[in-house]
Every structure is written in structure tokens, then in C-alpha cells.
N, C-alpha and C positions, 0 to 999 in steps of 0.2 A: 965745551963741545961746539962744533961749528954750526952755522946756520943751516947748512944742507942736511945735517943729521936731524936737527930740530924739525925741519920741513918734512923729512921722510917720516919721522915718528908721528908728527901731527897729521899727516895724510893717512897714516894707518889708523890713528885714533878717530879722526873725523870721517873715515870711510870715504875718502875722495882721492883724486889724483894729486901728485905733488904740485902740479902747475895750478891747482885750484886752492892751494893754501896761501893765505895772505898774512904776512907778518907786518905789524905796524912799524913804519920806518922810524918814527920818533922814539920807539922803545926797542930798537933792534939789539941794544946792548943787554937788555933783560933776557931776550930770547937766546942770545949766544951763551949766556951764563947757565942755561938749563943743562942738567947732567943726566937726569933719569926721565922715564916716561911720566912719572908723577909730576915732575917739574913742568913738563910740556902740558899736562892736563891742567895744572894751575895757570899756566899762561893762557890756555884756551878759556878758562873761567874768567880770567881778568880781562880778556878781550884783546890781548896782545897778538895772539894767533887766532885766525878765524878762517872759515872756508868761504870761498866766493860762491854766491848763490847760483844754483844751476839755472841756466837760461831755458825758459819754456817757450811754447808757441804763443804768440800774442793773441789775445781775444778781441783786439780792437776791431778788426774786420768783421768778426762774428757778431759783436755787439751792434755794429752799424747795420749789418744785414738783418739781425733780429728786429731792430727798430723799424727798418723798411718793411719787413714782413708784417709787423703789427699794423703798419699803416696801409697794408694791402698792396705794396709796390712790387714785391718779388713774386715770380711765377712758381710753378710747381717743380721746376727743375730746369737743367740746361737742355738746350735743343740737341737732339741726337740725329746724326745722319745728314746728308746733303739736302739742299732745297728740293730736289726732285723726289726724294724719299718722303719728305714731309707733305709736300703738295705735288700731286701728280702733274707733270709738265703739260700734259694734254689738257687737263682740267683748267690749269692756269691760263693756257692759250685760249681755250674756249671762252672763259669768262672775260678776258681782255677783248677778244674779237666781238663777242656778243654786245658788250658795252659800247664799242665803237660803232657797230652797225645800228644799234638802237638810236645812238646819237645822230647818225646820218639820216635815219628815217625821220627823226624829229625836225631836222633843219632842211629836209629835202625841198620843201616849198620855197624856202628862202635862198636856196642855191641858184647860181646862174645855170643856163641851159647846158646840158651835156656834161656837167661837172660831177653829178652824183655817181654815174657809172665809173668814172676814172678814180674817184675817191674810194668807191667800194672795192675796186680791184687793188688799190694801194693798201687798204686795210687787210684784204685777203693775203697780200704779199708780205704782210708784217712790217710795213714801212713805219708805222706809228707804234710807240711803246704803250701809249695810254690814250684814253678819251680826251684828256687835257691837251696832249700833244697834237691830236687831230684837230681840236678846236683852234689851237694856236696856228696851225698850218692854214686852216681855212681863213682865219682873220688876217694873217700876214700876207697871204697871196691874193686877198681881195676877191674871194670866190662867192661872196654873198651878193645878192642883187642890190 
């Protein structure tokens, strides 16, 4: 009997597809000499014919994430929605502007004459992203006394 028939019978016995049946290349002559289903079953028991193991989903990423979770690294889930949905844009704006204005009030005495008002208006116009950027602007342009 041919190898193709042995492969077909083995697939039926092993309950897998024909492409998942592996025949040992060193003992291919034993496989081609099989005549009945019982012969194919014997080949399976001898290990001449076997089924390729089904590939599953790897747990490597899962194990890594579990380890990080045990260490307290991973959060409660992924973020949903855009930034504007998670933090109201107006609230974000207010916190930035308030921080910058409070910084301006702190350094007001150290600023040169007439600079406070222009910086205040720049903050109001959204020229600076953060308090640090405002501080860098003051330092770079030599606006301190």
C-alpha cells in the first residue's frame, strides 16, 4: 500500500488532518509495507507514524504579565476613550494655567519692571505648555532682575 493511503488511514485513526500526520523518514519502508488499519495502528504504537502536536496560544506573555501584576506594575486595565474623555480638556487647561499663574505670583518680585503683565497674558494665551516651560522662558530671556 502507498504512503498516501497510510497517511489517510493514520489521520482517521489519530483524528487529525492528513497534513498533521508525520511519518518517520528513516522508517518509511515499514510504513509503505502496511496493508490494513491494524498495521497502521501498530506503526502508530511503534512511533513510526505520529500526529504533529496541535499548536496552542503561547502563555509566555501571560506569564510575564502575571509576574508584573504580582509586583504591582500593571494597572486595572487598558485605557478606554480619548484623552478628552478621560480628563476633561477644560479641567486640564485650568490646572496648567493655575500652576503657571501661581508660579508667576511667586517670582513677581524678582521679575523686571513691566514683565509680569506681559507674561500673564502669554500664559492666558496658552503660549507655554507647562510651568517648567514658563520658567525656562523667563531664564532664557533674562527677565529676572
